[in-house]
BAGU-261975 format. One record per residue (C-alpha): residue number from 1; x, y, z. Coordinates in steps of 0.1 Angstrom, whole numbers, plus 5000, padded with zeros to 4 digits. Layout:
(NUM; (X; Y; Z)),
...
***
This chain:
(1; (9074; 5152; 4635)),
(2; (9065; 5184; 4651)),
(3; (9099; 5201; 4658)),
(4; (9093; 5207; 4695)),
(5; (9082; 5171; 4701)),
(6; (9113; 5159; 4682)),
(7; (9135; 5183; 4702)),
(8; (9121; 5171; 4736)),
(9; (9125; 5135; 4725)),
(10; (9161; 5140; 4715)),
(11; (9169; 5158; 4748)),
(12; (9154; 5128; 4767)),
(13; (9174; 5103; 4746)),
(14; (9207; 5122; 4753)),
(15; (9199; 5127; 4790)),
(16; (9190; 5090; 4794)),
(17; (9218; 5075; 4774)),
(18; (9239; 5059; 4802)),
(19; (9209; 5048; 4823)),
(20; (9190; 5035; 4794)),
(21; (9220; 5015; 4780)),
(22; (9226; 5000; 4815)),
(23; (9189; 4989; 4816)),
(24; (9190; 4974; 4781)),
(25; (9223; 4956; 4789)),
(26; (9207; 4940; 4820)),
(27; (9176; 4930; 4801)),
(28; (9196; 4915; 4772)),
(29; (9216; 4894; 4796)),
(30; (9184; 4880; 4811)),
(31; (9169; 4874; 4777)),
(32; (9198; 4854; 4766)),
(33; (9192; 4830; 4795)),
(34; (9155; 4824; 4789)),
(35; (9134; 4804; 4791)),
(36; (9144; 4806; 4827)),
(37; (9122; 4776; 4835)),
(38; (9149; 4754; 4818)),
(39; (9173; 4764; 4846)),
(40; (9150; 4752; 4874)),
(41; (9159; 4719; 4892)),
(42; (9135; 4691; 4891)),
(43; (9123; 4700; 4926)),
(44; (9118; 4736; 4915)),
(45; (9098; 4727; 4885)),
(46; (9077; 4702; 4904)),
(47; (9067; 4728; 4929)),
(48; (9060; 4752; 4900)),
(49; (9034; 4730; 4883)),
(50; (9022; 4708; 4912)),
(51; (8987; 4722; 4912)),
(52; (8983; 4721; 4874)),
(53; (8963; 4695; 4856)),
(54; (8982; 4667; 4838)),
(55; (8979; 4683; 4804)),
(56; (8995; 4715; 4816)),
(57; (9022; 4696; 4835)),
(58; (9031; 4678; 4803)),
(59; (9033; 4711; 4784)),
(60; (9055; 4728; 4810)),
(61; (9080; 4699; 4811)),
(62; (9091; 4711; 4777)),
(63; (9106; 4745; 4770)),
(64; (9091; 4750; 4735)),
(65; (9057; 4761; 4747)),
(66; (9049; 4794; 4765)),
(67; (9038; 4797; 4801)),
(68; (9020; 4830; 4806)),
(69; (9021; 4848; 4840)),
(70; (8990; 4866; 4851)),
(71; (8996; 4893; 4877)),
(72; (8962; 4904; 4889)),
(73; (8949; 4933; 4910)),
(74; (8915; 4916; 4913)),
(75; (8894; 4923; 4943)),
(76; (8857; 4927; 4949)),
(77; (8858; 4962; 4965)),
(78; (8871; 4981; 4935)),
(79; (8844; 4984; 4909)),
(80; (8871; 4986; 4882)),
(81; (8888; 4954; 4893)),
(82; (8858; 4932; 4902)),
(83; (8854; 4920; 4866)),
(84; (8888; 4905; 4867)),
(85; (8874; 4877; 4888)),
(86; (8866; 4856; 4857)),
(87; (8895; 4867; 4836)),
(88; (8919; 4839; 4847)),
(89; (8896; 4812; 4834)),
(90; (8892; 4830; 4800)),
(91; (8930; 4834; 4798)),
(92; (8937; 4797; 4807)),
(93; (8912; 4785; 4781)),
(94; (8927; 4808; 4754)),
(95; (8963; 4797; 4763)),
(96; (8954; 4760; 4761)),
(97; (8939; 4767; 4726)),
(98; (8974; 4779; 4716)),
(99; (8990; 4748; 4731)),
(100; (9004; 4768; 4760)),
(101; (8997; 4774; 4797)),
(102; (8987; 4803; 4818)),
(103; (8991; 4806; 4856)),
(104; (8981; 4833; 4881)),
(105; (9017; 4842; 4892)),
(106; (9006; 4865; 4920)),
(107; (8982; 4892; 4932)),
(108; (8989; 4928; 4940)),
(109; (8972; 4950; 4965)),
(110; (8947; 4974; 4949)),
(111; (8932; 5002; 4969)),
(112; (8905; 5026; 4958)),
(113; (8913; 5062; 4962)),
(114; (8876; 5069; 4959)),
(115; (8870; 5050; 4991)),
(116; (8900; 5066; 5010)),
(117; (8896; 5102; 4999)),
(118; (8899; 5123; 5030)),
(119; (8905; 5092; 5052)),
(120; (8937; 5079; 5069)),
(121; (8940; 5052; 5043)),
(122; (8947; 5078; 5016)),
(123; (8981; 5083; 5032)),
(124; (8991; 5048; 5020)),
(125; (8979; 5055; 4984)),
(126; (9010; 5069; 4968)),
(127; (9033; 5043; 4984)),
(128; (9009; 5015; 4973)),
(129; (9024; 5021; 4938)),
(130; (9059; 5009; 4948)),
(131; (9044; 4982; 4969)),
(132; (9026; 4969; 4938)),
(133; (9058; 4971; 4919)),
(134; (9076; 4950; 4945)),
(135; (9047; 4925; 4946)),
(136; (9048; 4922; 4908)),
(137; (9085; 4914; 4910)),
(138; (9078; 4888; 4936)),
(139; (9051; 4872; 4914)),
(140; (9075; 4870; 4884)),
(141; (9106; 4860; 4904)),
(142; (9097; 4823; 4902)),
(143; (9112; 4822; 4866)),
(144; (9085; 4800; 4854)),
(145; (9072; 4823; 4827)),
(146; (9077; 4833; 4790)),
(147; (9052; 4862; 4789)),
(148; (9031; 4883; 4812)),
(149; (8996; 4896; 4813)),
(150; (8989; 4925; 4837)),
(151; (8954; 4928; 4850)),
(152; (8950; 4962; 4865)),
(153; (8934; 4996; 4858)),
(154; (8933; 5022; 4885)),
(155; (8954; 5050; 4899)),
(156; (8986; 5036; 4914)),
(157; (8980; 5001; 4901)),
(158; (8990; 5004; 4864)),
(159; (9021; 5024; 4872)),
(160; (9031; 4998; 4899)),
(161; (9025; 4969; 4876)),
(162; (9046; 4985; 4849)),
(163; (9074; 4994; 4872)),
(164; (9076; 4959; 4886)),
(165; (9073; 4943; 4851)),
(166; (9101; 4964; 4837)),
(167; (9125; 4946; 4860)),
(168; (9115; 4916; 4838)),
(169; (9115; 4937; 4807)),
(170; (9129; 4908; 4786)),
(171; (9094; 4892; 4788)),
(172; (9067; 4903; 4763)),
(173; (9039; 4919; 4783)),
(174; (9004; 4931; 4776)),
(175; (8981; 4950; 4799)),
(176; (8945; 4937; 4799)),
(177; (8919; 4963; 4808)),
(178; (8884; 4955; 4820)),
(179; (8866; 4987; 4809)),
(180; (8845; 5015; 4823)),
(181; (8811; 5011; 4839)),
(182; (8781; 5024; 4818)),
(183; (8773; 5061; 4823)),
(184; (8754; 5070; 4854)),
(185; (8744; 5103; 4870)),
(186; (8757; 5132; 4848)),
(187; (8789; 5146; 4862)),
(188; (8776; 5181; 4863)),
(189; (8747; 5170; 4885)),
(190; (8771; 5150; 4908)),
(191; (8793; 5181; 4912)),
(192; (8762; 5203; 4919)),
(193; (8751; 5180; 4947)),
(194; (8786; 5178; 4963)),
(195; (8787; 5216; 4964)),
(196; (8752; 5218; 4979)),
(197; (8763; 5194; 5006)),
(198; (8794; 5214; 5013)),
(199; (8771; 5244; 5018)),
(200; (8748; 5224; 5041)),
(201; (8719; 5228; 5017)),
(202; (8714; 5190; 5012)),
(203; (8720; 5162; 5037)),
(204; (8741; 5131; 5037)),
(205; (8712; 5109; 5024)),
(206; (8709; 5130; 4992)),
(207; (8746; 5131; 4987)),
(208; (8749; 5093; 4991)),
(209; (8720; 5088; 4966)),
(210; (8738; 5110; 4940)),
(211; (8772; 5093; 4945)),
(212; (8755; 5059; 4943)),
(213; (8739; 5068; 4910)),
(214; (8772; 5080; 4897)),
(215; (8793; 5050; 4908)),
(216; (8768; 5023; 4903)),
(217; (8781; 4990; 4887)),
(218; (8812; 4970; 4879)),
(219; (8837; 4989; 4858)),
(220; (8860; 5019; 4861)),
(221; (8846; 5052; 4872)),
(222; (8837; 5071; 4840)),
(223; (8852; 5105; 4847)),
(224; (8886; 5112; 4832)),
(225; (8907; 5108; 4863)),
(226; (8939; 5088; 4869)),
(227; (8924; 5054; 4861)),
(228; (8911; 5063; 4827)),
(229; (8943; 5084; 4820)),
(230; (8962; 5052; 4827)),
(231; (8942; 5033; 4801)),
(232; (8946; 5059; 4774)),
(233; (8983; 5064; 4779)),
(234; (8990; 5027; 4779)),
(235; (8971; 5022; 4747)),
(236; (8990; 5051; 4730)),
(237; (9022; 5034; 4741)),
(238; (9011; 5002; 4723)),
(239; (9008; 4981; 4754)),
(240; (8971; 4973; 4750)),
(241; (8954; 4956; 4721)),
(242; (8942; 4985; 4698)),
(243; (8910; 5002; 4709)),
(244; (8905; 4981; 4739)),
(245; (8908; 5006; 4767)),
(246; (8871; 5017; 4770)),
(247; (8851; 4987; 4761)),
(248; (8826; 4980; 4789)),
(249; (8831; 4950; 4811)),
(250; (8811; 4918; 4810)),
(251; (8803; 4921; 4773)),
(252; (8811; 4896; 4745)),
(253; (8835; 4921; 4730)),
(254; (8854; 4925; 4762)),
(255; (8857; 4888; 4766)),
(256; (8870; 4883; 4731)),
(257; (8896; 4911; 4736)),
(258; (8908; 4893; 4767)),
(259; (8912; 4860; 4748)),
(260; (8929; 4879; 4719)),
(261; (8954; 4895; 4743)),
(262; (8963; 4861; 4756)),
(263; (8969; 4847; 4721)),
(264; (8989; 4877; 4711)),
(265; (9013; 4877; 4741)),
(266; (9019; 4840; 4734)),
(267; (9028; 4849; 4698)),
(268; (9053; 4874; 4712)),
(269; (9070; 4849; 4735)),
(270; (9104; 4834; 4728)),
(271; (9091; 4798; 4723)),
(272; (9070; 4812; 4695)),
(273; (9099; 4831; 4679)),
(274; (9093; 4864; 4696)),
(275; (9123; 4887; 4702)),
(276; (9109; 4918; 4719)),
(277; (9100; 4923; 4755)),
(278; (9083; 4951; 4775)),
(279; (9117; 4969; 4779)),
(280; (9121; 4971; 4741)),
(281; (9086; 4987; 4738)),
(282; (9089; 5011; 4766)),
(283; (9115; 5034; 4751)),
(284; (9121; 5072; 4749)),
(285; (9097; 5076; 4720)),
(286; (9069; 5056; 4735)),
(287; (9072; 5076; 4768)),
(288; (9070; 5109; 4748)),
(289; (9039; 5095; 4731)),
(290; (9024; 5089; 4765)),
(291; (9031; 5124; 4776)),
(292; (9016; 5139; 4745)),
(293; (8985; 5118; 4750)),
(294; (8982; 5130; 4786)),
(295; (8985; 5166; 4776)),
(296; (8961; 5167; 4746)),
(297; (8934; 5150; 4767)),
(298; (8939; 5171; 4799)),
(299; (8947; 5139; 4818)),
(300; (8955; 5133; 4855)),
(301; (8981; 5154; 4873)),
(302; (8992; 5123; 4891)),
(303; (9010; 5113; 4860)),
(304; (9035; 5141; 4864)),
(305; (9047; 5118; 4892)),
(306; (9038; 5083; 4880)),
(307; (9051; 5084; 4844)),
(308; (9084; 5098; 4857)),
(309; (9087; 5067; 4879)),
(310; (9077; 5043; 4850)),
(311; (9103; 5059; 4828)),
(312; (9130; 5056; 4854)),
(313; (9122; 5019; 4857)),
(314; (9132; 5016; 4820)),
(315; (9163; 5037; 4824)),
(316; (9147; 5068; 4810)),
(317; (9150; 5102; 4827)),
(318; (9122; 5128; 4822)),
(319; (9113; 5159; 4841)),
(320; (9085; 5185; 4844)),
(321; (9102; 5208; 4818)),
(322; (9096; 5180; 4793)),
(323; (9059; 5180; 4801)),
(324; (9057; 5218; 4801)),
(325; (9075; 5222; 4767)),
(326; (9053; 5196; 4751)),
(327; (9022; 5212; 4766)),
(328; (9031; 5245; 4750)),
(329; (9027; 5231; 4715)),
(330; (9003; 5201; 4716)),
(331; (8966; 5209; 4710)),
(332; (8938; 5202; 4735)),
(333; (8915; 5178; 4718)),
(334; (8891; 5164; 4743)),
(335; (8863; 5176; 4766)),
(336; (8859; 5149; 4792)),
(337; (8848; 5155; 4828)),
(338; (8863; 5174; 4847)),
(339; (8875; 5192; 4815)),
(340; (8840; 5190; 4801)),
(341; (8807; 5175; 4810)),
(342; (8807; 5141; 4792)),
(343; (8825; 5109; 4803)),
(344; (8849; 5083; 4787)),
(345; (8819; 5064; 4773)),
(346; (8810; 5094; 4752)),
(347; (8847; 5098; 4742)),
(348; (8849; 5061; 4731)),
(349; (8816; 5065; 4712)),
(350; (8830; 5096; 4694)),
(351; (8859; 5076; 4680)),
(352; (8879; 5072; 4711)),
(353; (8916; 5065; 4713)),
(354; (8919; 5052; 4677)),
(355; (8905; 5085; 4663)),
(356; (8928; 5105; 4686)),
(357; (8959; 5085; 4676)),
(358; (8952; 5089; 4639)),
(359; (8948; 5126; 4643)),
(360; (8979; 5130; 4664)),
(361; (8999; 5110; 4638)),
(362; (8987; 5131; 4610)),
(363; (8997; 5163; 4629)),
(364; (9032; 5150; 4637)),
(365; (9026; 5148; 4674)),
(366; (9033; 5111; 4679)),
(367; (9063; 5090; 4670)),
(368; (9053; 5062; 4647)),
(369; (9087; 5044; 4647)),
(370; (9079; 5024; 4679)),
(371; (9074; 4988; 4687)),
(372; (9040; 4977; 4700)),
(373; (9024; 4945; 4712)),
(374; (9008; 4941; 4677)),
(375; (9038; 4951; 4656)),
(376; (9059; 4980; 4645)),
(377; (9042; 5014; 4643)),
(378; (9009; 5028; 4655)),
(379; (8987; 5023; 4624)),
(380; (8969; 4993; 4640)),
(381; (8960; 5016; 4669)),
(382; (8939; 5038; 4646)),
(383; (8914; 5009; 4644)),
(384; (8884; 5000; 4666)),
(385; (8875; 4965; 4676)),
(386; (8841; 4950; 4671)),
(387; (8824; 4916; 4668)),
(388; (8811; 4906; 4634)),
(389; (8793; 4872; 4633)),
(390; (8809; 4866; 4667)),
(391; (8844; 4871; 4653)),
(392; (8867; 4898; 4666)),
(393; (8877; 4922; 4638)),
(394; (8892; 4957; 4637)),
(395; (8879; 4985; 4615)),
(396; (8892; 5020; 4609)),
(397; (8881; 5047; 4633)),
(398; (8854; 5070; 4619)),
(399; (8867; 5097; 4595)),
(400; (8850; 5124; 4616)),
(401; (8844; 5126; 4653)),
(402; (8809; 5114; 4661)),
(403; (8809; 5138; 4691)),
(404; (8828; 5170; 4681)),
(405; (8818; 5185; 4715)),
(406; (8838; 5157; 4732)),
(407; (8866; 5148; 4707)),
(408; (8880; 5173; 4682)),
(409; (8901; 5168; 4650)),
(410; (8937; 5179; 4654)),
(411; (8932; 5208; 4630)),
(412; (8903; 5222; 4651)),
(413; (8913; 5217; 4688)),
(414; (8894; 5231; 4718)),
(415; (8926; 5250; 4727)),
(416; (8960; 5255; 4709)),
(417; (8980; 5241; 4738)),
(418; (8978; 5213; 4765)),
(419; (8965; 5217; 4799)),
(420; (8996; 5215; 4821)),
(421; (9020; 5242; 4833)),
(422; (9050; 5242; 4856)),
(423; (9052; 5269; 4883)),
(424; (9084; 5282; 4898)),
(425; (9092; 5309; 4923)),
(426; (9103; 5317; 4958)),
(427; (9076; 5293; 4971)),
(428; (9091; 5263; 4953)),
(429; (9084; 5243; 4922)),
(430; (9051; 5227; 4913)),
(431; (9026; 5219; 4886)),
(432; (8991; 5231; 4877)),
(433; (8964; 5217; 4855)),
(434; (8946; 5245; 4837)),
(435; (8925; 5226; 4811)),
(436; (8894; 5229; 4834)),
(437; (8902; 5263; 4848)),
(438; (8886; 5293; 4831)),
(439; (8911; 5319; 4818)),
(440; (8899; 5345; 4843)),
(441; (8907; 5323; 4872)),
(442; (8942; 5314; 4862)),
(443; (8959; 5342; 4881)),
(444; (8952; 5347; 4918)),
(445; (8970; 5372; 4940)),
(446; (8955; 5373; 4974)),
(447; (8962; 5369; 5012)),
(448; (8973; 5334; 5023)),
(449; (8952; 5313; 5046)),
(450; (8975; 5286; 5060)),
(451; (8965; 5251; 5072)),
(452; (8987; 5222; 5083)),
(453; (8959; 5197; 5080)),
(454; (8933; 5194; 5053)),
(455; (8905; 5188; 5078)),
(456; (8911; 5223; 5092)),
(457; (8898; 5238; 5060)),
(458; (8862; 5225; 5064)),
(459; (8859; 5242; 5099)),
(460; (8872; 5275; 5085)),
(461; (8848; 5273; 5056)),
(462; (8818; 5266; 5078)),
(463; (8828; 5295; 5101)),
(464; (8828; 5319; 5071)),
(465; (8865; 5326; 5075)),
(466; (8872; 5319; 5038)),
(467; (8845; 5342; 5024)),
(468; (8870; 5365; 5008)),
(469; (8897; 5364; 4981)),
(470; (8924; 5341; 4994)),
(471; (8951; 5316; 4985)),
(472; (8947; 5285; 5006)),
(473; (8980; 5269; 5017)),
(474; (8977; 5233; 5027)),
(475; (9012; 5222; 5037)),
(476; (9029; 5192; 5054)),
(477; (9012; 5170; 5028)),
(478; (9043; 5159; 5009)),
(479; (9056; 5123; 5005)),
(480; (9079; 5126; 5036)),
(481; (9053; 5142; 5058)),
(482; (9023; 5119; 5054)),
(483; (9026; 5100; 5021)),
(484; (9013; 5128; 4999)),
(485; (8976; 5121; 5000)),
(486; (8952; 5134; 4974)),
(487; (8932; 5165; 4987)),
(488; (8902; 5161; 4965)),
(489; (8880; 5165; 4996)),
(490; (8888; 5202; 4994)),
(491; (8874; 5207; 4959)),
(492; (8837; 5213; 4968)),
(493; (8845; 5239; 4994)),
(494; (8869; 5258; 4971)),
(495; (8845; 5255; 4942)),
(496; (8817; 5271; 4963)),
(497; (8840; 5300; 4972)),
(498; (8848; 5305; 4935)),
(499; (8811; 5304; 4926)),
(500; (8804; 5331; 4952)),
(501; (8826; 5354; 4933)),
(502; (8858; 5352; 4953)),
(503; (8892; 5348; 4938)),
(504; (8905; 5316; 4953)),
(505; (8935; 5293; 4947)),
(506; (8952; 5264; 4964)),
(507; (8989; 5258; 4970)),
(508; (9000; 5225; 4985)),
(509; (9029; 5201; 4987)),
(510; (9002; 5173; 4984)),
(511; (8984; 5160; 4954)),
(512; (8950; 5166; 4940)),
(513; (8929; 5139; 4924)),
(514; (8930; 5130; 4888)),
(515; (8897; 5149; 4888)),
(516; (8915; 5182; 4894)),
(517; (8889; 5208; 4883)),
(518; (8879; 5244; 4880)),
(519; (8899; 5259; 4910)),
(520; (8935; 5268; 4902)),
(521; (8957; 5245; 4923)),
(522; (8995; 5246; 4925)),
(523; (9003; 5210; 4936)),
(524; (9032; 5187; 4942)),
(525; (9051; 5218; 4954)),
(526; (9087; 5210; 4966)),
(527; (9109; 5213; 4986)),
(528; (9080; 5201; 5008)),
(529; (9073; 5219; 5041)),
(530; (9088; 5190; 5062)),
(531; (9121; 5194; 5044)),
(532; (9122; 5231; 5053)),
(533; (9107; 5242; 5020)),
(534; (9094; 5278; 5016)),
(535; (9058; 5268; 5023)),
(536; (9068; 5262; 5059)),
(537; (9076; 5300; 5063)),
(538; (9043; 5313; 5050)),
(539; (9021; 5332; 5075)),
(540; (8984; 5340; 5074)),
(541; (8979; 5373; 5055)),
(542; (9010; 5371; 5034)),
(543; (9003; 5380; 4998)),
(544; (9007; 5350; 4975)),
(545; (9007; 5350; 4937)),
(546; (8996; 5319; 4918)),
(547; (8999; 5328; 4881)),
(548; (8994; 5299; 4857)),
(549; (8998; 5321; 4827)),
(550; (9033; 5333; 4835)),
(551; (9043; 5302; 4855)),
(552; (9049; 5320; 4888)),
(553; (9044; 5308; 4923)),
(554; (9056; 5335; 4947)),
(555; (9052; 5352; 4980)),
(556; (9051; 5390; 4980)),
(557; (9072; 5395; 5011)),
(558; (9105; 5413; 5016)),
(559; (9131; 5389; 5005)),
(560; (9154; 5394; 5034)),
(561; (9126; 5393; 5059)),
(562; (9112; 5360; 5044)),
(563; (9147; 5344; 5044)),
(564; (9151; 5352; 5081)),
(565; (9118; 5336; 5092)),
(566; (9119; 5304; 5111)),
(567; (9102; 5274; 5094)),
(568; (9070; 5263; 5110)),
(569; (9070; 5229; 5125)),
(570; (9041; 5205; 5126)),
(571; (9033; 5175; 5148)),
(572; (9028; 5147; 5123)),
(573; (9029; 5118; 5148)),
(574; (8991; 5114; 5144)),
(575; (8996; 5106; 5108)),
(576; (9023; 5080; 5112)),
(577; (9004; 5054; 5132)),
(578; (8971; 5036; 5128)),
(579; (8955; 5021; 5097)),
(580; (8988; 5005; 5088)),
(581; (9006; 5038; 5084)),
(582; (9033; 5027; 5109)),
(583; (9045; 5001; 5084)),
(584; (9053; 5027; 5058)),
(585; (9077; 5049; 5078)),
(586; (9107; 5038; 5059)),
(587; (9090; 5047; 5026)),
(588; (9082; 5082; 5039)),
(589; (9118; 5087; 5050)),
(590; (9133; 5075; 5018)),
(591; (9109; 5091; 4993)),
(592; (9124; 5113; 4965)),
(593; (9107; 5146; 4954)),
(594; (9077; 5145; 4931)),
(595; (9097; 5155; 4900)),
(596; (9119; 5124; 4906)),
(597; (9088; 5102; 4909)),
(598; (9082; 5104; 4947)),
(599; (9098; 5069; 4949)),
(600; (9123; 5053; 4972)),
(601; (9136; 5031; 4944)),
(602; (9157; 5058; 4928)),
(603; (9163; 5082; 4956)),
(604; (9201; 5080; 4958)),
(605; (9202; 5103; 4988)),
(606; (9183; 5078; 5009)),
***
C-alpha cells in the first residue's frame, strides 16, 4: 500500500473504532435473528405475499429460499431511471430461475437536479437524500426479505439508498445500474452555446436545441457529474457486478447483467449459505477506496458531503482532511468532461473502471483486502463483461488504455495529484475542485461582489457590473438557509467573465454541480452565513483571497475591524414556502454542517 493511503486508513479506523463497533454489534444481533420472515405471524405473512402467484406463495411459506427486496427509484421523468421500468420483471424471472422470489419492496422519490437547477425545487435536492434513506428503511421494514437489490443511479439517490440500506446492513445488497445514454452533442459545443446564451448572442430556441441534443435519450447524462461519480465509486467499493457501471441501457448486455446481479445476491443470502451483508462490505478500507477513486477521476464535489454521510451510516467517521491528504498523493488519471472534453462512454471504451482499478491496485492506491459482492478482493473488478454466444462472460481489461487522452496508466498520469483541496481561513472552511481549473486561475485576490440570492448575479452580469476582477460571494445558500442548492446556473456567467480576461472566483456556502468546471469555486463554506459565519460580514469591495495552491480562503481586512462588524441578515422567508419547501423546515433547522454530511441523522446538536 502507498504509505499515505495506509496512514489515512489507519487514522479512520482508530477514529471510528467505537462507532463502527456499535454498528457491527447492532447488525450482528439482527443477523442472528434472520430470516426475519420466520418471526412474522400468519396474518403478517399472509399480507406479505397476498398479491403473489401461487408458486411464489408456496416458496415464501418456507424459510430456506430467498426473497429479494427491490427498492426502486424508477420514474419516467429521469432519463437515467426510466429504463428501470422493465427491471422488476427481469429480476422476478431470474429469481424464480434460482428457486427464489423477488418483490418490489418500495419506491423512493427521485428528483432530477438537471430539471431543478436554478429553480425552487433545487432547494429540496440535498434533503431528498435523507428522505430517500428513510423511504428505503420503510420499504425494508416489513422483514420479508433475505437480500436487497437497489435500483438507483443519480445524485442524491445512490447515497440515500445506501444510507437507508445500511440500517439493514445484515442483508446482502447489490446496486443495479441502468447505464449512460449514448453520446450526444459534444460537451465542448454544449458549453459554448450556454456561454453564448449568457452573453445574449443566441436565443432560447438555439439553447434548447443544443441541450436537447446533449440530453437526448434514456440513460444517465454522459458528463462526469455526481450521477456517474456515484456509479464509479460504488463499483470500486465492490457493490456492483464488475464492469457494469457504464454499459448502455436497453441492450442485451445490460439485461444479462441485471439477471446476473439477481442471481448473485441470492447466492449471497443466508438461505443459500451466505454470511456477509452490506455492512460487512462497507468498511473503512472500502470507503477509502471510494475516496481514492473519486480523487483520481476528478469526481463530483458533492461527494465531499455524501460519502461522509454514507460512511457515518456504517459507523465510520471521515472528514475533509482525509480527502485532502489522499488527494495530495493520488494521481489524476482521467480526462472526462468537465475535466476534459470526452464523456463516460469514451472512458468505458478506453478500458473503464476495470482498467482503472487494475492500475490503482498495481500502484498500491487501493486496498485489496476487502469483501465485495463477487468475493474477497478486487481482482474480479479488473475484468470487463461481454456477451459471447449470448452468454455473459468477463474478460480482462485491455493491457493498455484504448484512449490514453481519456484514461491514463498509473505510471503516466495527467497530473501527480488529485483534483480536490481544502480551504481554510478567516472566511471559514470549504473545498475546491481544481482538476478542471487551469493553474493560472487557481489563485484569485480581488474585490468582493456580494449577493444574498443567486438570481441577483444574472442582473449584475447583464448590467456590466461584473466586468472586472472580482471574487463573487453568494451567501445564505447553506443547508439551514435554503437547503444548500447547487448553483450551477452561475457557471456560464462566470465562465464568460474568465474568458474575457478577468480574474474571477466564487465563494459560497452553497454547492456547485458535479459538473464544477473551469472557474475556481470555494464551496460548502461553513459556518454558513445564517449561523453567523464570516461570509455574513463581507462587504462589497473587501479584498478576498481564494488560493487553491496554498489552501487559503481569507479576507484582507483589519482583523479587529472585521471582528467588530455586525453580521448581515437576509430575509429567507421566500425560500421556505411554496413548491413543498414548507414541509422541509425541520430538516433545515436540524441539518449538520457539510463536513458532517449536511444531515439531520447525526447532528447531535439538533
